[in-house]
PDB file with SEQRES, HELIX, SHEET and CRYST1 records, atoms N, CA, C and O in Angstrom:
SEQRES   1 A   77  MET GLU SER PRO GLU THR VAL ALA LEU ASP LEU LYS GLY          
SEQRES   2 A   77  LEU LYS CYS PRO LEU PRO VAL LEU LYS THR ARG LYS ARG          
SEQRES   3 A   77  LEU ALA THR LEU SER SER GLY ASN LEU LEU SER VAL GLU          
SEQRES   4 A   77  THR THR ASP PRO LEU ALA GLY ILE ASP ILE PRO HIS PHE          
SEQRES   5 A   77  CYS ARG GLU GLU GLY HIS GLU LEU LEU GLU ASN ASN ARG          
SEQRES   6 A   77  THR GLU SER GLY HIS SER PHE LEU ILE ARG LYS GLY              
HELIX    1 AA1 LEU A   18  LEU A   27  1                                  10    
HELIX    2 AA2 ALA A   45  GLU A   56  1                                  12    
SHEET    1 AA1 4 THR A   6  LEU A  11  0                                        
SHEET    2 AA1 4 LEU A  35  THR A  40  1                                        
SHEET    3 AA1 4 HIS A  70  ARG A  75 -1                                        
SHEET    4 AA1 4 GLU A  59  ARG A  65 -1                                        
CRYST1    1.000    1.000    1.000  90.00  90.00  90.00 P 1           1          
ATOM      1  N   MET A   1      89.583 106.065 135.159  1.00  0.00           N  
ATOM      2  CA  MET A   1      89.926 105.443 133.885  1.00  0.00           C  
ATOM      3  C   MET A   1      89.944 106.518 132.802  1.00  0.00           C  
ATOM      4  O   MET A   1      89.054 107.368 132.753  1.00  0.00           O  
ATOM      5  N   GLU A   2      90.943 106.482 131.943  1.00  0.00           N  
ATOM      6  CA  GLU A   2      91.073 107.453 130.866  1.00  0.00           C  
ATOM      7  C   GLU A   2      90.064 107.165 129.760  1.00  0.00           C  
ATOM      8  O   GLU A   2      89.693 106.016 129.519  1.00  0.00           O  
ATOM      9  N   SER A   3      89.627 108.234 129.093  1.00  0.00           N  
ATOM     10  CA  SER A   3      88.770 108.072 127.920  1.00  0.00           C  
ATOM     11  C   SER A   3      89.613 107.528 126.778  1.00  0.00           C  
ATOM     12  O   SER A   3      90.786 107.877 126.644  1.00  0.00           O  
ATOM     13  N   PRO A   4      89.011 106.663 125.945  1.00  0.00           N  
ATOM     14  CA  PRO A   4      89.782 106.159 124.811  1.00  0.00           C  
ATOM     15  C   PRO A   4      90.057 107.271 123.806  1.00  0.00           C  
ATOM     16  O   PRO A   4      89.251 108.184 123.628  1.00  0.00           O  
ATOM     17  N   GLU A   5      91.197 107.174 123.162  1.00  0.00           N  
ATOM     18  CA  GLU A   5      91.550 108.121 122.097  1.00  0.00           C  
ATOM     19  C   GLU A   5      90.723 107.783 120.858  1.00  0.00           C  
ATOM     20  O   GLU A   5      90.531 106.610 120.541  1.00  0.00           O  
ATOM     21  N   THR A   6      90.235 108.806 120.158  1.00  0.00           N  
ATOM     22  CA  THR A   6      89.534 108.603 118.889  1.00  0.00           C  
ATOM     23  C   THR A   6      90.364 109.222 117.772  1.00  0.00           C  
ATOM     24  O   THR A   6      90.714 110.401 117.820  1.00  0.00           O  
ATOM     25  N   VAL A   7      90.670 108.414 116.774  1.00  0.00           N  
ATOM     26  CA  VAL A   7      91.464 108.843 115.625  1.00  0.00           C  
ATOM     27  C   VAL A   7      90.562 108.802 114.393  1.00  0.00           C  
ATOM     28  O   VAL A   7      89.818 107.840 114.202  1.00  0.00           O  
ATOM     29  N   ALA A   8      90.623 109.834 113.563  1.00  0.00           N  
ATOM     30  CA  ALA A   8      89.823 109.894 112.339  1.00  0.00           C  
ATOM     31  C   ALA A   8      90.654 109.442 111.142  1.00  0.00           C  
ATOM     32  O   ALA A   8      91.841 109.752 111.036  1.00  0.00           O  
ATOM     33  N   LEU A   9      90.006 108.702 110.248  1.00  0.00           N  
ATOM     34  CA  LEU A   9      90.659 108.210 109.038  1.00  0.00           C  
ATOM     35  C   LEU A   9      89.735 108.482 107.849  1.00  0.00           C  
ATOM     36  O   LEU A   9      88.664 107.885 107.745  1.00  0.00           O  
ATOM     37  N   ASP A  10      90.145 109.374 106.960  1.00  0.00           N  
ATOM     38  CA  ASP A  10      89.356 109.740 105.783  1.00  0.00           C  
ATOM     39  C   ASP A  10      89.821 108.898 104.600  1.00  0.00           C  
ATOM     40  O   ASP A  10      90.918 109.095 104.076  1.00  0.00           O  
ATOM     41  N   LEU A  11      88.975 107.961 104.186  1.00  0.00           N  
ATOM     42  CA  LEU A  11      89.314 107.074 103.076  1.00  0.00           C  
ATOM     43  C   LEU A  11      88.413 107.320 101.872  1.00  0.00           C  
ATOM     44  O   LEU A  11      88.254 106.442 101.024  1.00  0.00           O  
ATOM     45  N   LYS A  12      87.831 108.499 101.795  1.00  0.00           N  
ATOM     46  CA  LYS A  12      86.952 108.833 100.671  1.00  0.00           C  
ATOM     47  C   LYS A  12      87.751 108.816  99.375  1.00  0.00           C  
ATOM     48  O   LYS A  12      88.879 109.304  99.310  1.00  0.00           O  
ATOM     49  N   GLY A  13      87.136 108.242  98.347  1.00  0.00           N  
ATOM     50  CA  GLY A  13      87.768 108.179  97.033  1.00  0.00           C  
ATOM     51  C   GLY A  13      88.562 106.909  96.787  1.00  0.00           C  
ATOM     52  O   GLY A  13      88.937 106.632  95.647  1.00  0.00           O  
ATOM     53  N   LEU A  14      88.829 106.128  97.829  1.00  0.00           N  
ATOM     54  CA  LEU A  14      89.587 104.888  97.659  1.00  0.00           C  
ATOM     55  C   LEU A  14      88.643 103.730  97.350  1.00  0.00           C  
ATOM     56  O   LEU A  14      87.536 103.661  97.883  1.00  0.00           O  
ATOM     57  N   LYS A  15      89.085 102.832  96.493  1.00  0.00           N  
ATOM     58  CA  LYS A  15      88.286 101.677  96.091  1.00  0.00           C  
ATOM     59  C   LYS A  15      88.833 100.404  96.730  1.00  0.00           C  
ATOM     60  O   LYS A  15      89.999 100.328  97.118  1.00  0.00           O  
ATOM     61  N   CYS A  16      87.955  99.410  96.825  1.00  0.00           N  
ATOM     62  CA  CYS A  16      88.284  98.097  97.368  1.00  0.00           C  
ATOM     63  C   CYS A  16      89.553  97.580  96.681  1.00  0.00           C  
ATOM     64  O   CYS A  16      89.653  97.660  95.457  1.00  0.00           O  
ATOM     65  N   PRO A  17      90.501  97.065  97.418  1.00  0.00           N  
ATOM     66  CA  PRO A  17      90.512  96.715  98.840  1.00  0.00           C  
ATOM     67  C   PRO A  17      91.158  97.766  99.744  1.00  0.00           C  
ATOM     68  O   PRO A  17      91.375  97.505 100.927  1.00  0.00           O  
ATOM     69  N   LEU A  18      91.468  98.948  99.207  1.00  0.00           N  
ATOM     70  CA  LEU A  18      92.234  99.934  99.984  1.00  0.00           C  
ATOM     71  C   LEU A  18      91.575 100.371 101.295  1.00  0.00           C  
ATOM     72  O   LEU A  18      92.291 100.523 102.285  1.00  0.00           O  
ATOM     73  N   PRO A  19      90.249 100.584 101.365  1.00  0.00           N  
ATOM     74  CA  PRO A  19      89.690 100.998 102.662  1.00  0.00           C  
ATOM     75  C   PRO A  19      89.973 100.005 103.794  1.00  0.00           C  
ATOM     76  O   PRO A  19      90.317 100.412 104.903  1.00  0.00           O  
ATOM     77  N   VAL A  20      89.830  98.720 103.520  1.00  0.00           N  
ATOM     78  CA  VAL A  20      90.104  97.719 104.565  1.00  0.00           C  
ATOM     79  C   VAL A  20      91.597  97.662 104.876  1.00  0.00           C  
ATOM     80  O   VAL A  20      91.977  97.572 106.043  1.00  0.00           O  
ATOM     81  N   LEU A  21      92.435  97.711 103.868  1.00  0.00           N  
ATOM     82  CA  LEU A  21      93.880  97.635 104.103  1.00  0.00           C  
ATOM     83  C   LEU A  21      94.370  98.823 104.923  1.00  0.00           C  
ATOM     84  O   LEU A  21      95.180  98.658 105.836  1.00  0.00           O  
ATOM     85  N   LYS A  22      93.886 100.011 104.604  1.00  0.00           N  
ATOM     86  CA  LYS A  22      94.307 101.201 105.348  1.00  0.00           C  
ATOM     87  C   LYS A  22      93.703 101.226 106.753  1.00  0.00           C  
ATOM     88  O   LYS A  22      94.328 101.726 107.689  1.00  0.00           O  
ATOM     89  N   THR A  23      92.486 100.689 106.903  1.00  0.00           N  
ATOM     90  CA  THR A  23      91.881 100.571 108.234  1.00  0.00           C  
ATOM     91  C   THR A  23      92.714  99.628 109.097  1.00  0.00           C  
ATOM     92  O   THR A  23      93.013  99.938 110.250  1.00  0.00           O  
ATOM     93  N   ARG A  24      93.087  98.483 108.544  1.00  0.00           N  
ATOM     94  CA  ARG A  24      93.921  97.512 109.270  1.00  0.00           C  
ATOM     95  C   ARG A  24      95.251  98.145 109.687  1.00  0.00           C  
ATOM     96  O   ARG A  24      95.685  97.991 110.828  1.00  0.00           O  
ATOM     97  N   LYS A  25      95.887  98.847 108.768  1.00  0.00           N  
ATOM     98  CA  LYS A  25      97.190  99.462 109.046  1.00  0.00           C  
ATOM     99  C   LYS A  25      97.079 100.507 110.152  1.00  0.00           C  
ATOM    100  O   LYS A  25      97.939 100.576 111.030  1.00  0.00           O  
ATOM    101  N   ARG A  26      96.019 101.321 110.113  1.00  0.00           N  
ATOM    102  CA  ARG A  26      95.863 102.369 111.137  1.00  0.00           C  
ATOM    103  C   ARG A  26      95.530 101.761 112.489  1.00  0.00           C  
ATOM    104  O   ARG A  26      96.048 102.218 113.508  1.00  0.00           O  
ATOM    105  N   LEU A  27      94.674 100.737 112.525  1.00  0.00           N  
ATOM    106  CA  LEU A  27      94.344 100.077 113.789  1.00  0.00           C  
ATOM    107  C   LEU A  27      95.585  99.463 114.431  1.00  0.00           C  
ATOM    108  O   LEU A  27      95.688  99.414 115.656  1.00  0.00           O  
ATOM    109  N   ALA A  28      96.518  98.999 113.618  1.00  0.00           N  
ATOM    110  CA  ALA A  28      97.742  98.385 114.145  1.00  0.00           C  
ATOM    111  C   ALA A  28      98.563  99.377 114.958  1.00  0.00           C  
ATOM    112  O   ALA A  28      99.364  98.967 115.798  1.00  0.00           O  
ATOM    113  N   THR A  29      98.378 100.673 114.725  1.00  0.00           N  
ATOM    114  CA  THR A  29      99.149 101.688 115.447  1.00  0.00           C  
ATOM    115  C   THR A  29      98.468 102.140 116.739  1.00  0.00           C  
ATOM    116  O   THR A  29      99.061 102.869 117.534  1.00  0.00           O  
ATOM    117  N   LEU A  30      97.215 101.704 116.948  1.00  0.00           N  
ATOM    118  CA  LEU A  30      96.453 102.136 118.121  1.00  0.00           C  
ATOM    119  C   LEU A  30      96.570 101.129 119.252  1.00  0.00           C  
ATOM    120  O   LEU A  30      96.820  99.946 119.021  1.00  0.00           O  
ATOM    121  N   SER A  31      96.389 101.601 120.468  1.00  0.00           N  
ATOM    122  CA  SER A  31      96.333 100.725 121.633  1.00  0.00           C  
ATOM    123  C   SER A  31      94.949 100.100 121.713  1.00  0.00           C  
ATOM    124  O   SER A  31      93.967 100.682 121.250  1.00  0.00           O  
ATOM    125  N   SER A  32      94.876  98.912 122.303  1.00  0.00           N  
ATOM    126  CA  SER A  32      93.603  98.231 122.489  1.00  0.00           C  
ATOM    127  C   SER A  32      92.629  99.130 123.242  1.00  0.00           C  
ATOM    128  O   SER A  32      92.996  99.764 124.231  1.00  0.00           O  
ATOM    129  N   GLY A  33      91.386  99.182 122.766  1.00  0.00           N  
ATOM    130  CA  GLY A  33      90.361 100.002 123.398  1.00  0.00           C  
ATOM    131  C   GLY A  33      90.195 101.371 122.776  1.00  0.00           C  
ATOM    132  O   GLY A  33      89.164 102.015 122.970  1.00  0.00           O  
ATOM    133  N   ASN A  34      91.197 101.833 122.025  1.00  0.00           N  
ATOM    134  CA  ASN A  34      91.064 103.129 121.365  1.00  0.00           C  
ATOM    135  C   ASN A  34      90.128 103.014 120.169  1.00  0.00           C  
ATOM    136  O   ASN A  34      89.858 101.917 119.680  1.00  0.00           O  
ATOM    137  N   LEU A  35      89.639 104.156 119.707  1.00  0.00           N  
ATOM    138  CA  LEU A  35      88.609 104.197 118.674  1.00  0.00           C  
ATOM    139  C   LEU A  35      89.156 104.739 117.364  1.00  0.00           C  
ATOM    140  O   LEU A  35      90.015 105.621 117.344  1.00  0.00           O  
ATOM    141  N   LEU A  36      88.637 104.190 116.268  1.00  0.00           N  
ATOM    142  CA  LEU A  36      88.977 104.665 114.933  1.00  0.00           C  
ATOM    143  C   LEU A  36      87.680 105.022 114.219  1.00  0.00           C  
ATOM    144  O   LEU A  36      86.793 104.182 114.063  1.00  0.00           O  
ATOM    145  N   SER A  37      87.579 106.272 113.789  1.00  0.00           N  
ATOM    146  CA  SER A  37      86.441 106.749 113.012  1.00  0.00           C  
ATOM    147  C   SER A  37      86.854 106.749 111.548  1.00  0.00           C  
ATOM    148  O   SER A  37      87.835 107.392 111.175  1.00  0.00           O  
ATOM    149  N   VAL A  38      86.100 106.022 110.713  1.00  0.00           N  
ATOM    150  CA  VAL A  38      86.465 105.842 109.307  1.00  0.00           C  
ATOM    151  C   VAL A  38      85.342 106.374 108.417  1.00  0.00           C  
ATOM    152  O   VAL A  38      84.167 106.090 108.646  1.00  0.00           O  
ATOM    153  N   GLU A  39      85.721 107.150 107.398  1.00  0.00           N  
ATOM    154  CA  GLU A  39      84.782 107.653 106.383  1.00  0.00           C  
ATOM    155  C   GLU A  39      85.194 107.074 105.035  1.00  0.00           C  
ATOM    156  O   GLU A  39      86.361 107.155 104.650  1.00  0.00           O  
ATOM    157  N   THR A  40      84.223 106.482 104.308  1.00  0.00           N  
ATOM    158  CA  THR A  40      84.520 105.889 103.003  1.00  0.00           C  
ATOM    159  C   THR A  40      83.459 106.282 101.975  1.00  0.00           C  
ATOM    160  O   THR A  40      82.346 106.669 102.330  1.00  0.00           O  
ATOM    161  N   THR A  41      83.820 106.177 100.705  1.00  0.00           N  
ATOM    162  CA  THR A  41      82.859 106.343  99.616  1.00  0.00           C  
ATOM    163  C   THR A  41      82.701 105.046  98.822  1.00  0.00           C  
ATOM    164  O   THR A  41      81.817 104.956  97.970  1.00  0.00           O  
ATOM    165  N   ASP A  42      83.527 104.059  99.078  1.00  0.00           N  
ATOM    166  CA  ASP A  42      83.468 102.781  98.367  1.00  0.00           C  
ATOM    167  C   ASP A  42      82.240 101.996  98.828  1.00  0.00           C  
ATOM    168  O   ASP A  42      82.123 101.702 100.017  1.00  0.00           O  
ATOM    169  N   PRO A  43      81.313 101.644  97.912  1.00  0.00           N  
ATOM    170  CA  PRO A  43      80.114 100.908  98.320  1.00  0.00           C  
ATOM    171  C   PRO A  43      80.424  99.565  98.987  1.00  0.00           C  
ATOM    172  O   PRO A  43      79.678  99.127  99.863  1.00  0.00           O  
ATOM    173  N   LEU A  44      81.501  98.916  98.589  1.00  0.00           N  
ATOM    174  CA  LEU A  44      81.843  97.615  99.168  1.00  0.00           C  
ATOM    175  C   LEU A  44      82.348  97.717 100.602  1.00  0.00           C  
ATOM    176  O   LEU A  44      82.364  96.717 101.320  1.00  0.00           O  
ATOM    177  N   ALA A  45      82.756  98.895 101.028  1.00  0.00           N  
ATOM    178  CA  ALA A  45      83.233  99.060 102.408  1.00  0.00           C  
ATOM    179  C   ALA A  45      82.136  98.731 103.411  1.00  0.00           C  
ATOM    180  O   ALA A  45      82.432  98.303 104.527  1.00  0.00           O  
ATOM    181  N   GLY A  46      80.870  98.924 103.031  1.00  0.00           N  
ATOM    182  CA  GLY A  46      79.756  98.596 103.914  1.00  0.00           C  
ATOM    183  C   GLY A  46      79.680  97.119 104.243  1.00  0.00           C  
ATOM    184  O   GLY A  46      79.085  96.736 105.250  1.00  0.00           O  
ATOM    185  N   ILE A  47      80.270  96.293 103.412  1.00  0.00           N  
ATOM    186  CA  ILE A  47      80.351  94.850 103.647  1.00  0.00           C  
ATOM    187  C   ILE A  47      81.726  94.485 104.198  1.00  0.00           C  
ATOM    188  O   ILE A  47      81.841  93.734 105.166  1.00  0.00           O  
ATOM    189  N   ASP A  48      82.758  95.023 103.571  1.00  0.00           N  
ATOM    190  CA  ASP A  48      84.135  94.625 103.877  1.00  0.00           C  
ATOM    191  C   ASP A  48      84.596  95.021 105.276  1.00  0.00           C  
ATOM    192  O   ASP A  48      85.221  94.214 105.964  1.00  0.00           O  
ATOM    193  N   ILE A  49      84.305  96.230 105.706  1.00  0.00           N  
ATOM    194  CA  ILE A  49      84.812  96.678 107.009  1.00  0.00           C  
ATOM    195  C   ILE A  49      84.127  95.945 108.165  1.00  0.00           C  
ATOM    196  O   ILE A  49      84.821  95.535 109.095  1.00  0.00           O  
ATOM    197  N   PRO A  50      82.790  95.758 108.157  1.00  0.00           N  
ATOM    198  CA  PRO A  50      82.196  94.945 109.226  1.00  0.00           C  
ATOM    199  C   PRO A  50      82.758  93.516 109.264  1.00  0.00           C  
ATOM    200  O   PRO A  50      83.004  92.969 110.339  1.00  0.00           O  
ATOM    201  N   HIS A  51      82.956  92.921 108.085  1.00  0.00           N  
ATOM    202  CA  HIS A  51      83.532  91.572 108.027  1.00  0.00           C  
ATOM    203  C   HIS A  51      84.951  91.564 108.605  1.00  0.00           C  
ATOM    204  O   HIS A  51      85.303  90.682 109.388  1.00  0.00           O  
ATOM    205  N   PHE A  52      85.747  92.537 108.216  1.00  0.00           N  
ATOM    206  CA  PHE A  52      87.107  92.664 108.744  1.00  0.00           C  
ATOM    207  C   PHE A  52      87.084  92.757 110.273  1.00  0.00           C  
ATOM    208  O   PHE A  52      87.865  92.083 110.945  1.00  0.00           O  
ATOM    209  N   CYS A  53      86.201  93.582 110.820  1.00  0.00           N  
ATOM    210  CA  CYS A  53      86.129  93.748 112.281  1.00  0.00           C  
ATOM    211  C   CYS A  53      85.796  92.428 112.968  1.00  0.00           C  
ATOM    212  O   CYS A  53      86.414  92.078 113.974  1.00  0.00           O  
ATOM    213  N   ARG A  54      84.817  91.691 112.429  1.00  0.00           N  
ATOM    214  CA  ARG A  54      84.454  90.386 113.011  1.00  0.00           C  
ATOM    215  C   ARG A  54      85.636  89.424 112.974  1.00  0.00           C  
ATOM    216  O   ARG A  54      85.930  88.750 113.961  1.00  0.00           O  
ATOM    217  N   GLU A  55      86.304  89.367 111.838  1.00  0.00           N  
ATOM    218  CA  GLU A  55      87.413  88.425 111.659  1.00  0.00           C  
ATOM    219  C   GLU A  55      88.621  88.758 112.537  1.00  0.00           C  
ATOM    220  O   GLU A  55      89.317  87.856 113.002  1.00  0.00           O  
ATOM    221  N   GLU A  56      88.867  90.037 112.761  1.00  0.00           N  
ATOM    222  CA  GLU A  56      90.069  90.471 113.480  1.00  0.00           C  
ATOM    223  C   GLU A  56      89.830  90.763 114.960  1.00  0.00           C  
ATOM    224  O   GLU A  56      90.773  91.086 115.683  1.00  0.00           O  
ATOM    225  N   GLY A  57      88.569  90.651 115.426  1.00  0.00           N  
ATOM    226  CA  GLY A  57      88.286  90.841 116.845  1.00  0.00           C  
ATOM    227  C   GLY A  57      88.128  92.287 117.288  1.00  0.00           C  
ATOM    228  O   GLY A  57      88.293  92.597 118.468  1.00  0.00           O  
ATOM    229  N   HIS A  58      87.807  93.178 116.346  1.00  0.00           N  
ATOM    230  CA  HIS A  58      87.547  94.574 116.688  1.00  0.00           C  
ATOM    231  C   HIS A  58      86.041  94.765 116.829  1.00  0.00           C  
ATOM    232  O   HIS A  58      85.260  94.047 116.204  1.00  0.00           O  
ATOM    233  N   GLU A  59      85.634  95.731 117.649  1.00  0.00           N  
ATOM    234  CA  GLU A  59      84.216  95.974 117.885  1.00  0.00           C  
ATOM    235  C   GLU A  59      83.728  97.107 116.983  1.00  0.00           C  
ATOM    236  O   GLU A  59      84.225  98.230 117.061  1.00  0.00           O  
ATOM    237  N   LEU A  60      82.757  96.804 116.133  1.00  0.00           N  
ATOM    238  CA  LEU A  60      82.157  97.809 115.261  1.00  0.00           C  
ATOM    239  C   LEU A  60      81.033  98.483 116.041  1.00  0.00           C  
ATOM    240  O   LEU A  60      79.961  97.906 116.220  1.00  0.00           O  
ATOM    241  N   LEU A  61      81.285  99.705 116.503  1.00  0.00           N  
ATOM    242  CA  LEU A  61      80.328 100.427 117.337  1.00  0.00           C  
ATOM    243  C   LEU A  61      79.269 101.140 116.509  1.00  0.00           C  
ATOM    244  O   LEU A  61      78.115 101.240 116.926  1.00  0.00           O  
ATOM    245  N   GLU A  62      79.654 101.633 115.342  1.00  0.00           N  
ATOM    246  CA  GLU A  62      78.717 102.334 114.454  1.00  0.00           C  
ATOM    247  C   GLU A  62      79.012 101.953 113.013  1.00  0.00           C  
ATOM    248  O   GLU A  62      80.165 101.795 112.612  1.00  0.00           O  
ATOM    249  N   ASN A  63      77.932 101.808 112.242  1.00  0.00           N  
ATOM    250  CA  ASN A  63      78.015 101.527 110.811  1.00  0.00           C  
ATOM    251  C   ASN A  63      76.877 102.305 110.172  1.00  0.00           C  
ATOM    252  O   ASN A  63      75.736 101.843 110.171  1.00  0.00           O  
ATOM    253  N   ASN A  64      77.172 103.479 109.629  1.00  0.00           N  
ATOM    254  CA  ASN A  64      76.142 104.370 109.107  1.00  0.00           C  
ATOM    255  C   ASN A  64      76.330 104.646 107.627  1.00  0.00           C  
ATOM    256  O   ASN A  64      77.448 104.845 107.152  1.00  0.00           O  
ATOM    257  N   ARG A  65      75.198 104.654 106.896  1.00  0.00           N  
ATOM    258  CA  ARG A  65      75.228 105.121 105.510  1.00  0.00           C  
ATOM    259  C   ARG A  65      75.230 106.637 105.540  1.00  0.00           C  
ATOM    260  O   ARG A  65      74.527 107.252 106.342  1.00  0.00           O  
ATOM    261  N   THR A  66      76.017 107.232 104.670  1.00  0.00           N  
ATOM    262  CA  THR A  66      76.064 108.685 104.536  1.00  0.00           C  
ATOM    263  C   THR A  66      75.674 109.042 103.106  1.00  0.00           C  
ATOM    264  O   THR A  66      75.474 108.157 102.274  1.00  0.00           O  
ATOM    265  N   GLU A  67      75.568 110.324 102.824  1.00  0.00           N  
ATOM    266  CA  GLU A  67      75.236 110.743 101.455  1.00  0.00           C  
ATOM    267  C   GLU A  67      76.260 110.241 100.450  1.00  0.00           C  
ATOM    268  O   GLU A  67      75.920 109.910  99.315  1.00  0.00           O  
ATOM    269  N   SER A  68      77.513 110.188 100.875  1.00  0.00           N  
ATOM    270  CA  SER A  68      78.580 109.808  99.944  1.00  0.00           C  
ATOM    271  C   SER A  68      79.104 108.386 100.137  1.00  0.00           C  
ATOM    272  O   SER A  68      79.936 107.937  99.348  1.00  0.00           O  
ATOM    273  N   GLY A  69      78.647 107.670 101.149  1.00  0.00           N  
ATOM    274  CA  GLY A  69      79.157 106.315 101.377  1.00  0.00           C  
ATOM    275  C   GLY A  69      78.814 105.778 102.745  1.00  0.00           C  
ATOM    276  O   GLY A  69      77.641 105.585 103.067  1.00  0.00           O  
ATOM    277  N   HIS A  70      79.840 105.532 103.559  1.00  0.00           N  
ATOM    278  CA  HIS A  70      79.661 104.960 104.894  1.00  0.00           C  
ATOM    279  C   HIS A  70      80.570 105.655 105.900  1.00  0.00           C  
ATOM    280  O   HIS A  70      81.610 106.213 105.554  1.00  0.00           O  
ATOM    281  N   SER A  71      80.140 105.600 107.154  1.00  0.00           N  
ATOM    282  CA  SER A  71      81.012 105.991 108.267  1.00  0.00           C  
ATOM    283  C   SER A  71      80.969 104.868 109.289  1.00  0.00           C  
ATOM    284  O   SER A  71      79.929 104.248 109.509  1.00  0.00           O  
ATOM    285  N   PHE A  72      82.101 104.620 109.903  1.00  0.00           N  
ATOM    286  CA  PHE A  72      82.244 103.539 110.869  1.00  0.00           C  
ATOM    287  C   PHE A  72      82.955 104.062 112.107  1.00  0.00           C  
ATOM    288  O   PHE A  72      83.799 104.955 112.027  1.00  0.00           O  
ATOM    289  N   LEU A  73      82.602 103.493 113.248  1.00  0.00           N  
ATOM    290  CA  LEU A  73      83.350 103.735 114.473  1.00  0.00           C  
ATOM    291  C   LEU A  73      83.756 102.371 114.998  1.00  0.00           C  
ATOM    292  O   LEU A  73      82.909 101.524 115.283  1.00  0.00           O  
ATOM    293  N   ILE A  74      85.061 102.167 115.122  1.00  0.00           N  
ATOM    294  CA  ILE A  74      85.624 100.861 115.471  1.00  0.00           C  
ATOM    295  C   ILE A  74      86.426 100.989 116.753  1.00  0.00           C  
ATOM    296  O   ILE A  74      87.236 101.905 116.900  1.00  0.00           O  
ATOM    297  N   ARG A  75      86.196 100.055 117.694  1.00  0.00           N  
ATOM    298  CA  ARG A  75      87.031  99.965 118.893  1.00  0.00           C  
ATOM    299  C   ARG A  75      88.036  98.848 118.664  1.00  0.00           C  
ATOM    300  O   ARG A  75      87.665  97.714 118.364  1.00  0.00           O  
ATOM    301  N   LYS A  76      89.306  99.179 118.807  1.00  0.00           N  
ATOM    302  CA  LYS A  76      90.344  98.171 118.602  1.00  0.00           C  
ATOM    303  C   LYS A  76      90.243  97.095 119.668  1.00  0.00           C  
ATOM    304  O   LYS A  76      90.144  97.385 120.860  1.00  0.00           O  
ATOM    305  N   GLY A  77      90.270  95.841 119.215  1.00  0.00           N  
ATOM    306  CA  GLY A  77      90.187  94.697 120.109  1.00  0.00           C  
ATOM    307  C   GLY A  77      91.526  94.329 120.689  1.00  0.00           C  
ATOM    308  O   GLY A  77      91.623  93.380 121.466  1.00  0.00           O  
TER     309      GLY A  77                                                      
END                                                                             
Protein backbone atom coordinates (compact mmCIF):
# COMPACT_ATOMS: atom_id res chain seq x y z
CA MET A 1 0.00 0.00 0.00
CA GLU A 2 1.31 3.46 -0.90
CA SER A 3 1.93 6.08 1.76
CA PRO A 4 -0.56 8.93 1.65
CA GLU A 5 0.63 12.18 0.10
CA THR A 6 1.03 15.08 2.56
CA VAL A 7 0.43 18.59 1.23
CA ALA A 8 1.31 21.72 3.24
CA LEU A 9 -0.95 24.77 3.30
CA ASP A 10 0.32 28.01 4.90
CA LEU A 11 -2.64 30.18 5.87
CA LYS A 12 -0.82 32.46 8.30
CA GLY A 13 -2.12 36.02 8.27
CA LEU A 14 -5.58 35.12 6.94
CA LYS A 15 -8.67 35.90 9.01
CA CYS A 16 -11.97 34.04 9.38
CA PRO A 17 -13.53 32.71 7.18
CA LEU A 18 -10.57 32.41 4.77
CA PRO A 19 -8.67 29.60 6.58
CA VAL A 20 -11.67 27.25 6.38
CA LEU A 21 -12.54 28.26 2.82
CA LYS A 22 -8.98 27.72 1.59
CA THR A 23 -8.72 24.43 3.53
CA ARG A 24 -11.94 23.21 1.87
CA LYS A 25 -10.70 24.26 -1.58
CA ARG A 26 -7.33 22.52 -1.15
CA LEU A 27 -8.89 19.31 0.22
CA ALA A 28 -11.14 19.19 -2.86
CA THR A 29 -8.01 18.70 -5.00
CA LEU A 30 -6.69 15.77 -2.94
CA SER A 31 -7.54 12.09 -3.23
CA SER A 32 -9.32 10.42 -0.32
CA GLY A 33 -6.85 9.34 2.37
CA ASN A 34 -4.23 11.96 1.53
CA LEU A 35 -3.10 14.39 4.22
CA LEU A 36 -3.24 18.17 4.46
CA SER A 37 -1.00 20.02 6.92
CA VAL A 38 -2.41 23.47 7.71
CA GLU A 39 -0.74 26.37 9.57
CA THR A 40 -2.88 29.32 10.73
CA THR A 41 -2.60 32.44 12.87
CA ASP A 42 -6.35 33.14 13.09
CA PRO A 43 -7.53 32.36 16.66
CA LEU A 44 -10.94 31.23 15.38
CA ALA A 45 -9.35 28.54 13.21
CA GLY A 46 -8.92 26.46 16.39
CA ILE A 47 -12.71 26.17 16.48
CA ASP A 48 -13.63 26.48 12.81
CA ILE A 49 -11.32 23.89 11.25
CA PRO A 50 -12.19 21.04 13.67
CA HIS A 51 -15.89 21.83 13.15
CA PHE A 52 -15.41 21.86 9.37
CA CYS A 53 -13.68 18.45 9.50
CA ARG A 54 -16.52 16.92 11.55
CA GLU A 55 -19.18 18.34 9.25
CA GLU A 56 -17.44 17.32 6.01
CA GLY A 57 -16.27 13.84 7.07
CA HIS A 58 -12.52 14.52 7.20
CA GLU A 59 -10.36 13.09 9.98
CA LEU A 60 -8.55 15.65 12.15
CA LEU A 61 -5.36 13.80 13.11
CA GLU A 62 -3.61 16.69 14.88
CA ASN A 63 -4.77 19.99 16.35
CA ASN A 64 -1.89 21.85 18.00
CA ARG A 65 -1.49 25.34 19.41
CA THR A 66 1.67 27.03 18.19
CA GLU A 67 3.40 30.25 19.20
CA SER A 68 1.63 32.07 16.39
CA GLY A 69 -1.67 30.17 16.15
CA HIS A 70 -2.59 26.59 15.25
CA SER A 71 -1.37 23.68 13.16
CA PHE A 72 -3.62 20.92 11.91
CA LEU A 73 -3.13 17.61 10.15
CA ILE A 74 -6.22 16.49 8.24
CA ARG A 75 -6.88 13.22 6.41
CA LYS A 76 -9.30 13.70 3.55
CA GLY A 77 -12.43 11.61 4.00
